[in-house]
C-alpha positions as CSV (number, residue, x, y, z in Angstrom):
1,M,116.4,113.5,95.3
2,Y,119.7,115.0,96.5
3,E,119.0,114.1,100.0
4,Y,118.3,110.4,99.1
5,R,121.6,110.3,97.1
6,E,123.6,111.6,100.1
7,L,121.9,109.0,102.4
8,I,122.6,106.2,100.0
9,K,126.3,107.3,99.8
10,Q,126.5,107.3,103.6
11,N,124.8,103.8,103.8
12,I,127.2,102.2,101.5
13,E,130.3,104.0,102.7
14,Y,130.9,105.8,99.5
15,D,134.2,107.3,100.5
16,V,135.7,103.9,101.3
17,L,134.5,102.2,98.2
18,V,135.9,104.9,95.8
19,Q,139.3,104.3,97.2
20,S,139.2,100.6,96.0
21,Y,136.9,100.9,92.9
22,S,136.3,103.2,90.0
23,K,134.6,106.4,91.0
24,D,132.5,106.4,87.8
25,K,131.3,102.9,88.5
26,I,130.3,103.6,92.0
27,N,128.6,106.8,91.0
28,E,126.7,104.7,88.3
29,I,125.6,102.3,91.2
30,V,124.6,105.2,93.4
31,D,122.5,106.7,90.4
32,I,120.6,103.4,89.9
33,L,120.0,103.2,93.7
34,T,118.7,106.8,93.9
35,E,116.4,106.4,90.8
36,T,115.1,103.0,92.3
37,V,114.2,104.6,95.8
38,C,112.8,107.9,94.3
39,S,110.6,105.9,91.7
40,S,106.9,106.2,92.1
41,R,106.2,103.1,89.9
42,K,104.4,100.2,91.4
43,Y,107.0,97.8,90.1
44,I,110.7,98.1,89.3
45,R,112.2,95.6,86.7
46,A,115.6,94.2,87.8
47,A,117.3,91.5,86.0
48,G,114.2,90.7,84.1
49,A,112.0,90.3,87.2
50,E,109.3,92.7,88.3
51,L,109.8,93.7,92.0
52,S,107.0,95.4,93.9
53,G,107.9,98.6,95.7
């Protein structure tokens, strides 16, 4: 899971984002993205819609 988190941070240019936005908020977003990527569920619910993985 750590590897995915680091890859996500690279892909969203984490270091640049935390200069302009709250580090706590960016970390929350990274956590959500990591949990979604690592999920083994067949569907993920986002904003009330089920999305297939």
